[in-house]
C-alpha positions as CSV (number, residue, x, y, z in Angstrom):
1,X,-24.5,-59.6,-80.8
2,X,-21.4,-60.8,-78.9
3,X,-19.5,-57.6,-79.9
4,X,-22.4,-55.5,-78.7
5,X,-22.4,-57.2,-75.3
6,X,-18.6,-56.9,-75.0
7,X,-18.8,-53.2,-75.9
8,X,-21.6,-52.7,-73.3
9,X,-19.5,-54.5,-70.7
10,X,-16.4,-52.4,-71.5
11,X,-18.5,-49.2,-71.4
12,X,-19.9,-50.1,-68.0
13,X,-16.4,-51.1,-66.7
14,X,-15.0,-47.7,-67.9
15,X,-17.9,-45.8,-66.3
16,X,-17.4,-47.6,-63.0
17,X,-13.6,-47.1,-63.1
18,X,-14.1,-43.4,-63.8
19,X,-16.6,-43.2,-60.9
20,X,-14.0,-44.6,-58.5
21,X,-11.3,-42.4,-60.0
22,X,-13.3,-39.2,-59.4
23,X,-14.3,-40.3,-55.9
24,X,-10.6,-40.9,-55.1
25,X,-9.6,-37.6,-56.6
26,X,-12.2,-35.8,-54.5
27,X,-10.9,-37.5,-51.4
28,X,-7.3,-36.5,-52.3
29,X,-8.3,-32.9,-52.8
30,X,-10.1,-33.0,-49.4
31,X,-6.9,-34.4,-47.7
32,X,-4.7,-31.8,-49.5
33,X,-6.9,-29.0,-48.2
34,X,-6.8,-30.4,-44.7
35,X,-3.0,-30.6,-44.8
36,X,-2.8,-27.0,-46.1
37,X,-5.0,-25.9,-43.2
38,X,-2.9,-27.8,-40.7
39,X,0.3,-26.3,-42.1
40,X,-1.2,-22.8,-41.8
41,X,-2.2,-23.4,-38.2
42,X,1.3,-24.7,-37.4
43,X,2.9,-21.7,-39.1
44,X,0.6,-19.2,-37.4
45,X,1.7,-20.6,-34.0
46,X,5.4,-20.6,-34.8
47,X,5.7,-24.3,-35.1
48,X,7.8,-25.6,-37.9
49,X,6.1,-27.6,-40.6
50,X,7.7,-31.1,-40.8
51,X,9.5,-31.8,-44.1
52,X,8.3,-34.5,-46.3
53,X,10.3,-37.7,-46.2
């Protein structure tokens, strides 16, 4: 019984952590796309894209 409860808890923790992971990954993809769009706008207007530091 205890092992089943532990397993259920671990499964729920894993599910929640993956939910957060995918939400964060989606946000990162959205931010990368926005950066790409901004770089394109800068380039189209002859403005140099700042280098990463």
